[in-house]
N, C-alpha and C positions, 0 to 999 in steps of 0.2 A: 783413206777407206779402210786401211788396215786397223786404225784406232775405233773406227765405227764396226768392224768386224768384232775387234776384241770387246767394245762394250756390250755389243748384242750378245757376243757368247756369254761374258759376264753375268748379264741379265737373264740370259736363259738358264744359266747354272743355279743360280738364284732362285727362279720359278721353280725349276725341278726339285730343289732342295726344299724349298716350302711345301710342294705338292707331297714331295715324300714324308714330310714331317705331320703332315696334317692327319694321318690316318693313326699315326702314334699318340699325338695330342688327344684324338677323340677316343683311343682305346684307353688311355690313361685316365681320362676323366670319367669312362665307362667304369674301369676297375675301382676308382676311388668312390664312385656312387654305390656301388655293390657292398665294398667294404663298410661304407657309412650306414647303408641299409642293414647289413649282417650286425653291426655293433648296435644299432636302435634296437633291432628285434631282439638280441641277449640281453639288452637292459630292461626292455619290457617282460621279457620271459622270466628274468630273475626276481620281478617285482612280482609277477604272477605265483611264481613258485612259491614264494614267502608268503603270498595272502592265501594261497592253498593249504599250506601249512598250519597257518594259522584257523582258518576255516575249519580244517580236520580236527585240530585238538578242541577248538571251541565246541563243535558239534559232539564229541565225546564226553568232553568235561561237564557241559550242561546238562547232560542226562543224570549226573550224580544228584543234582538237586530235585530230581522228581521223587526220591525217595529220602534226601536229606535237606534238613535246615542250612541254607547258604552262610547265614549268620553263624551257626554253630560248627560248621566246618572251618570259615575263616579265623573264628576267635577260639576254636576249641583248642584246649591243653593237653590231650591225650590221643596218642595213635595207636589205637589197638583196632586193626581192620578185620582179626577173625574173632573178636572176641562177641558175646551175645549179650546185648546188641553191640554191633560194631561202632567204633568211635573213629572218626577222621577228622581230628583237631590238626589243623596245619601248623599252629605256634611253634611247638617243639622241631619241627623240621625247618622251618623258616629261621628261627634263632640259631640252629646248629649251622645253617648256611651262613648266617650273618657272622657267627663267632669266626668261623672257619676264613673267611673272607676277609673281614676286618683284620683277622691276624696275619694272614699273609699278604695284605696290602700295607700292614705297618713295617713289615720286614722288607718288602721288594721295593718300596719306594726309596729309600736311603740307597739301599744295595744296587738296584738297577741305575736309577739316576747318577748315582755316583761313580758306577763303573762307565757309564755312557760319557760322563764327562772326563773322566781320565782318560779314557781311549782317544776321545776325540780332540782334546785339548793339551794333554800332558805327557801322554807316553810317546816316546820316541817311535820312529817309524817300524823299525825291527820288531820292537814288540807289539805296535798296532797289527802287523802282518801276523802274529802268534794269537792275540787276543779274540780278534773279531772272528777267524774261522773257528776257534774252540767254543764261542758264545752261539755258535749257530750250529755247531755239533751238539750242544747241551739241548738245544731245541728239538733233537731228533730223539732223544731217548724216551723210549716208550713208558707211558704213565704207570704200568704194572711193575717195570723196574725198579722205578722210584718208589712204588709202594713196598716192594721188598726190601730196599735198602732202609726204609723207615721203620719196616717192622723189626728187621734184624739188628740194627744198630741204633736209630734214632730214638725208638720206643724204648728199648732197655735203658739207654743212656738217661732219658728224661726221667724214666720211672726210679731210678737209684739218686739222682740229683734232687728231686722234689718229695721223694718217699712217698711214691704213688701206689696205690693197689695195682694199677695198670698203666702202662707206657702208652696206650691207645686214646688218645685224647684229642681236644681241639687243637691244643699247641702244636701236636705232632703234625695233624693234617695241616696247620697253618704253616709250619716250615716247610714241609714237603711240596705243599701247592707254591709257597714262594720260590722254591728252587725252580719249579716247572714253569713259573711265570715270569722270571727273571731274564730269560733270553728273549722274549718278547719286548719286554720294556727297555732293555739294553739297545736292541737292535733299532727299535723304531726311534728312542730318545738319540741315539748316536747319528743316525741319519739326520733327524731335525738339528742338532747342533752343527753338522757338517753343512747343512744348507745356509747357515747366517753367512751373509757376506764377509770376505775377509777383511775388507775397509774397515769394518766394526773391530776386529782384533788388532789391527794395525793402528788405528786410532787410540784405543785404548793404552797400547803397549808406548805409542808416543808420548802420551800424557803422563808417563812416569809408572803405570799400574803394571803389578806382577802377573805372571801367567794365572796364577788361583784367582787373584782379583779378578781379572779380565774375564776367566770363565764363570764364576757367579755373581757377577755384577753385571756383565754385559752380554755375554753368549747365551748363556742359560735365561735371562729373562726374555732375549730376542727370540729364543726358540722354546717359550713356554708352550705355546698352544701345541706344538708337535709333541713335546714331552708329557702335557696332559692327556692328549690321545694315546700315546704309548701306555701311560697308567691305567686309562680306562679300558684299553683293549687286554690288559694283562688282569684287571680285575674280571672282565668277560670271561679269560680263560679259568680263572679259578672257580667263578660262579658255576662254569659249565663242564668243569673236570669230574669224573665218575669213579674211575678204578682206584685211584689213589686214596680219595675218601672213603671209600667202601673199604678199604683194606687199613686204613690206621685210625681212623678216628672213633672206632670203638663200637658204633652203630647203635646206640642207645637213645630211643625217642623220647627224651626226657628234656625237661627245659633246664638248659645250662644256667649255672651261675658264676662259672669262671673258666678260663681257658685251661683248667688242669682236670676238667671232667670230661667223659666220653660224649658225645654227641651224634646225632645222625642228620645227613645233609639231605636236601630235597633229590638229587641227582643219585645218591645212594640209595634211597629208598625206591625209585623208581627201577635202578639196576637189580637190586635185590630181591623185589618182589614181584616184578612184571612176568618172570617167567613160569611163576605158579598161580597167579590169580586165575580165577574162573572168567573167563569171558562173558561179558554181559552184566555182572556183577556190581553192587557199590563198589567194591573194591577196585576194580577194574577201571570204574569211570574217575574214582578218586585219583588214581595214580595219572591218569590223562589230565585231571584239574591240577597238579602239581606239575606237570609238563607244560600245561597252559601257562601258569605264574612264572615259570622258568623262561619261557618264549618272550614273556612281556617284560621280566627284568632285562634279559640280555638285549632286548630289542630297544629299550629306552637307554642303557649304557652305550650302545654303539650309537644310537641317535644323538646323544649328548657328545660323543667322540666327533662325530661328525660336524656338529655346532661349532665346537671349539677350534675345530681346523679350519673351518671357513671364516671364522672371526679373525683367525690369526693369519690366513692369507691376505683378508681385506685391511 
């Protein structure tokens, strides 16, 4: 009897515990469903916002072609928006942005990826603890501060070294933007390298490879997709930068033939002229057209980075 009473008591306790757990399970499932719906709404909202931005830019930009020839705007080599008649040639601005972006990319790829490999694979732990926060602090420096440093130090140095009439050139802008994009490339590349399984490194070292050989023949190729994404995001940062290039590239809307010439980028043009342009004028719509071109370029870069990321995961 005593055993039966004990078993019934245990069964009743288990039933009570199950009864008490049911509401908590239902509540947890309800909360998870709410969070899932909230995340889904945020995702669709982000897509909607991007689409609305594109439509807004396109609506204003298309108005330019009611007074200007689209072919003349896209292939024009002169940007004289206040001349009579005005000229809205996009080629000098595109080439200015291209020169600065290419120059910054050439500098930041070996610098950023090499630093990431050093931090991830070679540096001792005490040095990693110093370098990683330092890189993240560099990312928080305002672009106007970088511009001031480039004007006061970098520009005069390049002017004296290359015997130039001015130190405000495409090369000056490239170096300044490479400095600004480097933290992004370093951080994301280092995260990609750290995500490579430890077994890859152990197998390479067990076969007799050195740490450097393991780094550039095993770890870096395994993290290639993440490194490519880091580079593309760095390029996106360079293309979208405004203040630094406005301050240090010379702002000459001419077709450049070398990195030692002043240039004007698309972002600098919008920043310099939007505040004084007459609303509803052809000049106003031309600036929106530049913004639309920038939006499309950055969108394509981000999309390419996402494709590489998914390819690497697969």
